[in-house]
N, C-alpha and C positions, 0 to 999 in steps of 0.2 A: 717705487718710482713708476710712472707711466711708461710703457714701452715706447721707444722711439725707433722708427725704421728709416734708415738713411739709404737712398738709392742714387747711385752714380749713373746719371743718364748718358754720360759719354761712353759707358761700357754696355749699357742695356741694349739688347738686340730684340727684345720682345719674343723670347723663345717659349714663354708660358710655363717654364719649369717652376717658378715661384708661385704662380697662380694654382698650379696643380698641387703643390706642396701644402698650400694653405687650405686644406680640405675642410678642417673643422670651422675655422673662423670665417673663411671666405672673405677676408678683408683686403686682400691684395689682388689686383686684376691688371691685365694689359689693356691700356686705353685703345679703343678701336680706331681712333683718329691719329694719335701721336705714335702708337705702337710701342710706348714705353710703359714699364710697370709703375703702378701708383697705388697708394693705400686709399681705398674708397670708403672703408668703415673703420676708422682708427679706434672707435670705442670697442670693437670686437677683437682687436689684436691681443693675443694672450702672451706675447713675448716669448713664444716657444722656439723661435729661431729656425723653424723648418724652412722658411723661404731663403734664409741666409745659407743654410747648408745645401739647399737644392740648386742654387744659382751657379751654373758652370763658368760664369765669367767674373765671379767675385765682385759683383757690383752692388750687393746688399749687405748692410751691416745693421744688426738689431741690438739696441741697448736696452736691457731690461734686467729685472731681478728674477732670476729663474725660479727662486723659491715660491714666487707668487703665481706661477703658471697654472697650477691646478685650480686655484681659487678663481683666477680670471677665466679659465675654461668653463667653470660653472656659470659664471655670469654670462659668457658668450652663448652658452647652450640655453639660457633662460630668456633670450630675446623674443619678444612677441612675434617678430617677423618669421621666426622658425616654425611657428605653430598656426599662424593665421592662414585662412583660406584665401587663395589669390582670386577666387571667383567672386565677382561683385555683380549683384543683380540690381539694376537701376531702373528708374522710371522718369518719364517727362512730367513737368509740373502740371500739365493740363489733363493728364490721365485721370479718369474717374476713380472713385473709391472702389466700386465694384470691379472695374478692370484691374485695379491694383491687387485686389483679392485674388483674381484669376491668375495673375502672374505669380503671386506668392504660392498658390496651390500647385501650379504647374512646375515651378522651380524648387518647391520644397523648402522655402525659406520663411522666416518669421518677420522679415522687415524688408523694406525697399529703400534704396538710397536715391536721393534727388540731387545730382551733382550740378546744381544751378547756382554758381557763385559759391557762397558758403554752403558746404554740404548739409543737406537736410535729410531727415529720416522719418519714415512712417512705419509703425509696427502693426501687428495683428490687433493689438488692443485698440489702437487708434482707429483702425478700419471698423472694428465692431462697434465702437462708440458712435461713429458716424452712422452706421447701419441702424442702430436702435433709435437714433434721432431722425431717421428718415432722410438722411443726406448722402446715401450711397451713390447718387448720380452727380455729386459735386466733385470738383478737382481735388486730388489727394493733397495738393499743396496747402489747401485750407486746413488740413488736419495734421500736417507735418510739423516738425520742430527742428531747430538746429542740432545737428548730430554732435554728441560728445565723442571726440576722436582721440587717438593715441598714436604716438610715433612708433615706428617699427623697432627702434633701438630700445624702447622701454622694456622692462622685464615683466614676466607674466605675474609675478607677485603684486606689482603695482597695478597691472590690469585687473587682477582679481579684486584688489582693494577698491578700485574705482567702481567696478560692477556692483559689488555688495553695498557700497556706500550710496550709489545712485539708484540702486534697485533695477538695474538693466542686465540683459543677457548677452548683448553683442556690443562690440566696439569697432568702428571703422578704423583701419590702420593707414597711417600716412607715411610716405617715404619722400623726403624733400618737398613737403607741402602738397603732394599729390596722393589721391586715393590709390592704395595699393593692395588692399585686402580687407578681411573681416575676421575678428577673433571672437569666439563664443565661450561660454562657460564650459562647454564640453571640450573645447580645444585646450582650455587651461587645465582641466582635470587630466587630460591626456599628457600635458606637459609636466604636471606634478608627479607623474609616475616614472618619468625618465630623466628629470633634472632636479637640481637643488638650487632654485633661484635665490639670489642675494640682492637685497635692496634696502639696507637698513634693518632687514629682518629676513628670515629664511622660511620658506614653505617646507614643512615636513610632509612628504607624500603620505597619502592615506594608506593605512594598514589594509592590504587587500583581503585579509582574513577576518576583519571586523564583521560583525553580523549586521544584516540588513535592518534588523529591528532597531539598531542604534540610530538610524537615519530616518525611520518611518515617522510620518506625522498623521494626526487625526484630521480627517476631511469629511464633509457631508457625503452621504451615499444617496445618489439619486435613482429614481425609477424612470417611469415613462413621463418625461416632461418636455415642454416645448423649448425651442431654441432660445426664446426670450427668458423662459424660466431658468434655464441653465446659465445663461449669461448673468442674470440677476444674482444667482447664488455665487458665481465666481467673483463678480465685482464686489459683492457685499463682504465676502470672506478674504478678498485680496489674493485669490488663487489664479493660477494659469490652467489648472485642470482639477478634476475631482473624479471620484469613483462612481461607476454606474453598476447596478445589480438588477438583472432581469431573470427571475427564476434561479437557475443554477449558474447562469453565465455572469461573469464579472468583466467589467471593461472600464474604459475611461472616456470622459468627454472633456475636451480642452478648447482653448481659444483657437487652436489650429483647426479643430473640427468645425467650429462655428464659422470660421473664415471660409472653410470649404463649402459650408452650406450657403453662404452668401454668394460665393463664386459660381455655384451651380444654380443660382436663381431661386433658391428656396426662400420661404418667408419666415418671419420671426415666430409665427403661430404654428409652424410645422413641428412635428416631434423630432427630437434629436436623433442622430444616427451615430451612436457611440462606436468606438473600436473595442471589440472584445479580445482581450489578450490573456494569456496564462499568467496568473499572479505568481510572484516569488514568495518564498516563505521568509518570515522574520528571522528564521534560524539559518538561512543561506548566507554564505560569505558575500561581502559587498562587491567583490570582483565579478561575481556571477551576474548581479544586477547591472553593473556597468557594462559588461560584455553584451547583455541582451539589449540594453538601451542603444549601444553603439551599432550593433548589427541591424537593428530594426528602425534606426533613426527616431528613437523615442526620447522624450524629455521627462517622462513620468512612467511609473509602474505601480499597479496595485500590489499590496503586501498582505498576506494572510498571517495574522497574529492571533493565535488561539481562536476565539469565537468572533473576532472582529476583523474588519478589512481596513487597512490603512493605505498610505500612499508614500512612495519615495520619488524624489525629484532631483534633477541635476543641481538645482539651486540649493537644496538642503544638503546635498553631499558637499558642495563647495563651501557652505557655511561651517562645516566641521573640520576644514583644513586647519592644522595647528601651526601657530607662529612662534618663532623663537628669535629674540633680539640677538644679533651678532654684529661684530664690527664690519662695516661695509668697506670694501676695497674697490676703488674705481680705477 
């Protein structure tokens, strides 16, 4: 049965004891206007009865099947709202594409939200497409599209399914119809290491000791090429980044680097300025690669595998998440 929380308002004095006791689910709060306790997120109630036990005035009764508390706790811990960034980077509809690129580079984000009625989004890929077509001085609204959004109460396994199905790396998060945050593939990978989401299926966390080589993919290796040349390769191969090798140095060129070139006023005919990073070995454990990517805010890493250089990406890691069908408990 679904947990039912009964609150006797004639006894409630707004002492906050129930709110403090509901530390995991955070589903019960004291209303700042009425000063009474209320259940604000019933979908997150685990039925643990902590609020009932904490209430000094015996004004709360919880009806639930206590045997289901552990499973409900897993669901509660897998909500998108727990892992989404509350930081939203927005732009006005009349902002130019180049100015939008400048904001992306300054804020270190891969997309901008345009909260003009129905939320719209413009990504680094959209910005670069405008650039190569000589339209970087036009309003970003012309290159935006309606954002695919997700409710904060949705579980991360559903968010991952949508991202992989739609081929996107970010989802704006809504709370009661309003923009409240953004969740990325990296956020979901972080979530999969600390929770076991259930939504008709369960995400099995990545084995941190799996080898990097299991996730590495073959990509073109570029030398000294122009921004336009690099963009053409990435677009043709459907990649967000690829490997660059100059002498003994190994690095990456990504759509983020090309967006930075636009923001700095460089031309498509200028040579690329790759980021040279220390590759990981294909024999390294995957947790090492994920740690490096998180620490340096990277979405890709070059991988040394015998005599070749491959690449690992957040998207490829996400694709390897294992799914098991289980009975869903709501």
